[in-house]
C-alpha positions in Angstrom: 60.3 -18.7 62.6 60.4 -19.7 59.1 61.3 -19.2 55.5 59.3 -19.0 52.5 59.9 -18.3 48.8 59.0 -14.7 47.8 56.6 -16.3 45.1 54.8 -18.3 47.6 54.1 -15.6 50.3 50.4 -15.2 51.1 48.1 -13.5 50.7 48.7 -13.5 46.9 48.5 -10.5 45.1 45.7 -11.8 42.9 42.8 -11.9 45.5 40.1 -10.2 43.8 36.2 -9.9 43.4 34.5 -13.2 42.8 37.1 -15.1 45.1 35.3 -17.6 47.5 35.6 -17.2 51.3 35.9 -20.8 53.0 35.8 -21.0 56.6 37.3 -24.0 58.8 35.6 -24.8 62.0 36.9 -23.9 65.3 36.9 -25.9 68.5 35.6 -22.9 70.7 36.7 -19.6 71.7 40.4 -20.7 71.2 42.8 -18.2 73.1 40.4 -15.2 72.5 37.9 -13.3 74.4 38.8 -14.3 78.1 38.3 -11.1 79.7 34.8 -10.9 78.4 34.1 -14.5 79.0 35.1 -14.1 82.4 32.7 -11.3 82.8 29.8 -13.4 81.4 30.5 -16.0 83.9 30.1 -13.6 86.7 27.0 -12.3 85.3 25.4 -15.6 84.6 25.9 -16.9 88.1 27.6 -20.0 87.1 30.6 -21.2 88.5 33.6 -22.9 86.7 32.9 -26.3 88.2 29.3 -26.2 87.6 27.7 -28.5 84.6 28.1 -26.5 81.4 24.4 -25.9 80.0 26.0 -25.7 76.6 28.2 -28.9 76.7 27.0 -32.2 78.0 29.1 -33.9 80.4 31.5 -31.1 80.8 32.2 -28.4 83.7 31.9 -24.6 82.5 36.0 -24.4 82.7 36.4 -27.7 80.7 34.2 -26.4 77.9 35.4 -23.0 77.8 39.1 -24.2 77.9 38.7 -26.9 75.0 42.3 -26.8 73.4 42.8 -24.5 70.6 42.2 -26.0 67.2 45.4 -26.0 65.3 45.5 -25.9 61.5 49.0 -26.3 60.4 48.8 -29.7 59.4 45.9 -29.5 57.2 47.2 -26.2 55.8 50.6 -27.5 55.0 49.1 -30.6 53.3 47.1 -28.2 51.2 49.8 -26.1 50.3 52.1 -28.9 49.1 49.0 -30.3 46.7 46.9 -27.1 45.9 48.4 -24.0 44.3 44.6 -22.8 44.3 45.0 -21.0 47.8 45.3 -17.1 47.4 45.0 -16.3 51.2 44.7 -17.4 54.8 43.2 -15.1 57.7 43.5 -16.8 61.4 40.6 -15.5 63.3 41.8 -14.7 66.5 41.3 -11.8 68.9 39.7 -9.0 66.7 37.5 -11.9 65.3 36.0 -11.4 61.6 35.8 -7.7 61.8 39.5 -7.0 62.3 41.3 -10.1 60.9 39.9 -10.7 57.6 40.6 -7.2 56.3 44.7 -8.0 56.7 44.1 -10.4 53.4 42.1 -8.1 51.2 43.3 -5.7 48.7 42.2 -2.1 48.5 39.0 -1.8 46.9 37.5 -5.1 48.1 35.3 -6.4 50.7 34.5 -9.6 52.3 30.8 -10.4 51.9 30.2 -12.6 54.6 26.9 -14.6 55.0 26.2 -15.1 58.8 23.9 -17.8 58.0 26.6 -19.9 57.1 28.8 -19.5 60.3 28.4 -22.6 62.4 27.5 -20.9 65.5 28.2 -23.5 68.2 26.4 -23.6 71.3 29.2 -22.3 73.5 29.0 -19.0 71.5 25.2 -18.7 71.8 25.5 -19.3 75.6 28.1 -16.4 75.8 25.9 -14.1 73.4 22.7 -14.7 75.6 24.3 -14.9 79.2 26.3 -11.6 78.5 23.8 -9.9 76.5 26.5 -9.4 74.0 25.6 -7.9 70.4 26.1 -9.6 67.2 28.6 -6.8 66.3 30.7 -7.4 69.4 30.5 -11.2 69.2 32.0 -10.9 65.5 34.7 -8.3 66.7 35.8 -10.4 69.6 35.3 -14.0 68.9 35.8 -16.7 66.2 32.1 -17.6 66.5 33.0 -21.1 65.3 35.3 -20.2 62.3 39.0 -20.5 63.6 40.5 -20.0 59.8 39.3 -18.5 56.5 40.7 -19.5 53.1 40.5 -17.3 50.1 40.4 -19.3 46.7 38.9 -18.3 43.1 35.4 -19.7 42.6 36.6 -22.4 40.1 38.8 -23.8 42.8 36.5 -23.7 46.0 34.8 -27.0 45.5 38.3 -28.6 45.2 39.9 -26.9 47.9 37.1 -27.4 50.3 37.1 -31.1 49.5 40.8 -31.3 50.3 40.2 -29.7 53.8 37.4 -32.0 54.5 39.7 -35.0 53.6 42.7 -33.6 55.8 40.0 -33.7 58.5 38.6 -30.1 58.7 34.9 -29.1 59.0 34.4 -26.5 56.0 31.9 -23.9 55.1 31.4 -21.5 52.3 31.0 -18.1 54.3 30.8 -15.8 51.4 32.8 -13.8 48.5 35.1 -11.1 47.9 33.3 -8.1 46.0 34.2 -4.8 44.9 34.0 -2.0 47.9 31.4 0.6 47.7 32.5 4.2 49.2 32.9 4.2 52.8 31.7 0.6 53.3 33.7 -1.4 55.8 36.2 -4.1 54.6 33.8 -7.0 56.1 30.1 -6.5 55.1 27.8 -9.0 56.9 24.5 -10.1 55.7 22.0 -12.8 57.5 22.3 -13.4 61.1 24.4 -15.7 63.4 21.8 -18.2 64.7 20.8 -17.7 68.2 
């Protein structure tokens, strides 16, 4: 539990078309998608104590249970020094597809360039071994991005540099734009690299 001043509550009300979406790298699946992961392991024929084909020097269990990256220190540091941050979305269960819309105002869409997503080997392996479609990967896993940050275009470089200085790996994922009729709130272009 905690407290926040009303004027500092996120997402801010000024999230709008033209804003930039930054992504902070994850350390792996974090705590999500493990029902599917167990099924994929069964299908693959691998055992938890086998050498992981996607993580040199680790077993399948060690690689899949890499501790969840916690962003609180870098986020608090950035919130104390930057007033440019408009919104955060933690990419947990529900992946990009279900978590990003939580910070979007009506009439907007998050246009995500999948070519920018750092798609780690663990996710490539899960997709290929389980025959998991790209849409299902994006709905189930963080796919390499554990947190998104929404900022105005003019502040994007400064905020990205601040997160990098705080120890995060940062990518520019896309932009907020006006939503077309019947369009989903997260629109994808490009493809996850497989």
